[in-house]
VEXDREN-337305 format. One record per residue: residue in one letter; x, y, z of N, C-alpha, C in turn. Coordinates in Angstrom, 2 decimals, decimal comma. Last residue first. Layout:
<nodes>
NODE  res      n.X      n.Y      n.Z     ca.X     ca.Y     ca.Z      c.X      c.Y      c.Z
NODE    A        X        Y        Z        X        Y        Z        X        Y        Z
...
</nodes>
This chain:
<nodes>
NODE  res      n.X      n.Y      n.Z     ca.X     ca.Y     ca.Z      c.X      c.Y      c.Z
NODE    F    -8,73     3,19   -30,29    -8,86     2,41   -31,54    -9,05     3,31   -32,72
NODE    S    -8,62     4,92   -28,16    -7,43     4,08   -28,41    -7,53     3,29   -29,70
NODE    T   -11,01     6,22   -27,89    -9,88     7,01   -28,37    -8,67     6,15   -28,69
NODE    R   -12,61     4,14   -26,90   -12,94     4,76   -28,19   -11,76     5,53   -28,75
NODE    L   -11,47     3,66   -24,40   -11,37     2,65   -25,45   -11,67     3,23   -26,83
NODE    R   -12,19     5,98   -23,03   -10,77     5,66   -23,23   -10,58     4,63   -24,34
NODE    R   -14,97     5,72   -23,02   -14,34     6,87   -23,69   -12,86     6,60   -23,97
NODE    L   -15,22     3,39   -21,48   -15,72     3,43   -22,84   -15,06     4,56   -23,62
NODE    C   -14,18     4,26   -19,00   -13,50     3,18   -19,75   -13,94     3,19   -21,21
NODE    I   -16,11     6,19   -18,37   -14,70     6,58   -18,50   -13,95     5,53   -19,32
NODE    L   -18,39     4,58   -18,17   -18,31     5,62   -19,19   -16,88     6,08   -19,43
NODE    S   -17,66     3,00   -15,97   -17,92     2,37   -17,27   -17,83     3,39   -18,39
NODE    C   -17,52     4,93   -13,98   -16,31     4,18   -14,34   -16,47     3,51   -15,70
NODE    A   -20,22     5,69   -13,92   -19,20     6,67   -14,30   -17,91     5,96   -14,72
NODE    L   -21,35     3,30   -13,00   -21,73     3,83   -14,31   -20,69     4,82   -14,81
NODE    E   -20,21     3,16   -10,47   -19,91     2,12   -11,45   -20,27     2,57   -12,86
NODE    L   -21,38     5,46    -9,33   -19,93     5,34    -9,42   -19,52     4,30   -10,46
NODE    L   -24,06     4,76    -9,39   -23,59     5,91   -10,17   -22,08     5,88   -10,35
NODE    G   -23,97     2,58    -7,58   -24,40     2,40    -8,97   -23,94     3,54    -9,87
NODE    Q   -23,18     3,88    -5,23   -22,31     2,85    -5,82   -22,68     2,61    -7,29
NODE    H   -25,44     5,46    -4,81   -24,15     6,10    -5,06   -23,18     5,12    -5,71
NODE    L   -27,29     3,44    -4,33   -27,47     4,34    -5,46   -26,17     5,04    -5,82
NODE    D   -26,24     2,28    -2,01   -26,35     1,47    -3,22   -26,57     2,33    -4,46
NODE    A   -26,37     4,30    -0,08   -25,06     3,88    -0,56   -25,16     3,08    -1,85
NODE    R   -28,58     7,01    -0,15   -28,42     5,56    -0,11   -27,10     5,16    -0,76
NODE    R   -28,40     9,66    -0,74   -28,27     9,24     0,66   -27,99     7,76     0,77
NODE    E   -26,91    11,56    -3,25   -27,57    10,31    -2,90   -27,34     9,98    -1,44
NODE    Y   -25,31    13,69    -3,71   -26,70    13,96    -3,42   -27,42    12,72    -2,89
NODE    R   -22,14    14,68    -3,48   -22,95    13,48    -3,24   -24,36    13,86    -2,80
NODE    I   -20,54    16,11    -5,96   -21,33    16,50    -4,81   -22,30    15,36    -4,56
NODE    R   -19,34    14,34    -7,76   -18,54    15,41    -7,15   -19,23    15,91    -5,88
NODE    L   -21,39    12,75    -8,62   -20,35    12,13    -7,81   -19,50    13,17    -7,11
NODE    R   -22,95    14,45   -10,04   -23,59    13,70    -8,96   -22,59    12,93    -8,13
NODE    K   -21,18    15,44   -11,99   -21,60    16,30   -10,90   -22,21    15,51    -9,73
NODE    F   -18,36    14,12   -13,25   -19,76    13,79   -13,06   -20,27    14,48   -11,80
NODE    Q   -15,78    14,77   -12,99   -16,47    15,34   -14,14   -17,98    15,11   -14,02
NODE    H   -14,75    13,29   -10,98   -15,36    14,56   -10,59   -15,95    15,31   -11,77
NODE    L   -13,53    11,20   -12,30   -14,80    10,95   -11,64   -15,51    12,24   -11,26
NODE    W   -11,19    12,48   -13,15   -12,13    11,95   -14,14   -13,50    11,73   -13,51
NODE    A   -10,03    13,00   -10,65   -10,39    14,11   -11,53   -11,38    13,65   -12,59
NODE    F    -9,54    10,40    -9,75   -10,50    11,25    -9,03   -10,95    12,42    -9,89
NODE    A    -7,59     9,69   -11,64    -8,87     8,96   -11,60    -9,93     9,77   -10,85
NODE    R    -5,54    11,44   -10,93    -6,15    11,55   -12,25    -7,51    10,85   -12,27
NODE    E    -4,91    10,45    -8,39    -5,41    11,82    -8,52    -6,10    12,02    -9,87
NODE    V    -3,93     7,93    -9,13    -5,12     8,03    -8,29    -5,74     9,42    -8,42
NODE    V    -1,71     8,69   -10,60    -2,71     7,83   -11,21    -4,02     7,93   -10,44
NODE    W    -0,11    10,04    -8,82    -0,79    10,82    -9,85    -1,86    10,00   -10,55
NODE    R     1,07     8,04    -7,22    -0,04     8,84    -6,70    -0,79     9,59    -7,79
NODE    V     3,23     7,01    -8,55     2,05     6,18    -8,41     0,84     7,03    -8,03
NODE    K     5,06     9,02    -8,48     4,85     8,33    -9,76     3,60     7,48    -9,71
NODE    G     5,24     9,73    -5,84     4,53    10,61    -6,74     4,23     9,97    -8,08
NODE    L     6,92     7,87    -4,69     5,48     7,74    -4,47     4,68     8,62    -5,41
NODE    G     9,63     8,24    -4,85     8,97     7,63    -5,99     7,47     7,48    -5,83
NODE    S    11,11     9,61    -3,06    10,78     8,23    -2,70    10,13     7,50    -3,86
NODE    G    11,70    12,17    -3,27    12,40    11,30    -4,20    12,12     9,84    -3,90
NODE    H    12,45    14,42    -0,56    11,57    13,83    -1,57    12,38    12,98    -2,52
NODE    A    14,28    13,53     2,44    14,04    14,35     1,25    13,12    13,63     0,27
NODE    V    12,76    12,78     5,53    13,62    12,34     4,43    13,27    13,17     3,20
NODE    G    10,89    13,46     7,40    12,25    13,96     7,58    13,21    13,53     6,51
NODE    R     9,05    10,44     7,17     9,12    11,85     7,58    10,57    12,23     7,76
NODE    R     8,87     8,28     4,35     9,40     8,58     5,68     9,39    10,08     5,94
NODE    A     6,07     6,86     2,73     7,18     7,79     2,70     7,60     8,13     4,13
NODE    I     5,30     3,47     2,67     4,97     4,76     3,26     6,21     5,64     3,25
NODE    M     4,24     0,85     1,76     5,19     1,69     1,03     4,88     3,12     1,45
NODE    P     3,68    -2,24     3,38     3,53    -0,78     3,39     4,64    -0,09     2,61
NODE    K     2,16    -5,09     2,26     3,48    -4,46     2,35     3,31    -2,94     2,31
NODE    I    -0,12    -6,91     4,13     0,04    -5,84     3,15     1,41    -5,21     3,35
NODE    G    -1,01    -8,66     6,07    -0,32    -9,21     4,90    -0,11    -8,20     3,79
NODE    R    -1,95    -7,64     8,35    -2,95    -7,99     7,33    -2,31    -8,56     6,07
NODE    K     0,39    -7,02     9,65    -0,47    -8,06    10,21    -1,52    -8,53     9,22
NODE    W     1,29    -4,87     8,10     2,01    -6,14     8,03     1,17    -7,29     8,58
NODE    L    -0,59    -2,91     8,92    -0,56    -3,38     7,54     0,15    -4,72     7,41
NODE    L     0,07    -2,62    11,63    -1,27    -3,04    11,24    -1,31    -3,57     9,81
NODE    R     2,74    -1,68    11,41     2,45    -2,98    12,03     1,08    -3,51    11,64
NODE    R     2,30     0,83    10,20     3,10    -0,18     9,51     2,83    -1,58    10,08
NODE    Y     0,84     2,13    12,17     0,21     1,84    10,88     0,98     0,77    10,11
NODE    K     2,80     2,26    14,21     1,49     1,64    14,47     0,82     1,24    13,16
NODE    D     4,84     3,79    13,20     5,05     2,34    13,34     3,73     1,61    13,56
NODE    F     3,91     6,15    10,76     3,93     5,76    12,16     4,08     4,25    12,22
NODE    D     3,24     7,96     8,38     4,52     7,38     8,78     4,59     7,18    10,29
NODE    Y     1,16     9,22     7,21     0,89     7,90     7,78     2,17     7,21     8,24
NODE    G     2,10    11,52     6,08     1,13    11,66     7,15     0,83    10,34     7,85
NODE    R     3,63    10,89     3,86     4,29    11,04     5,16     3,32    11,14     6,33
NODE    D     1,48     8,60     1,98     2,39     9,72     2,13     2,89     9,83     3,57
NODE    A     1,45     5,24     0,64     0,92     6,30     1,49     1,94     7,41     1,62
NODE    Y     0,58     2,17    -0,88     1,32     3,42    -0,96     0,65     4,47    -0,09
NODE    M     0,84    -1,16     0,00     0,00     0,00     0,00     0,89     1,23     0,00
</nodes>
């Protein structure tokens, strides 16, 4: 799991190891260059794509199943648009 310096505590590292997850947490007090930015931008880009859909940017739905359905629909539309441009 990738995380930034805000999660650099032994407590979090131990919890992740107990669950069988290898923590990739940037260290506090160490200069930048850990490489986490190369992975993080993928997540930030995905959030930006999802925020194109107003109903996801501002959550109007109270029911979790409706919100999940809209999220899945948005992901499907994003994938469809990406596939159209690649062929």
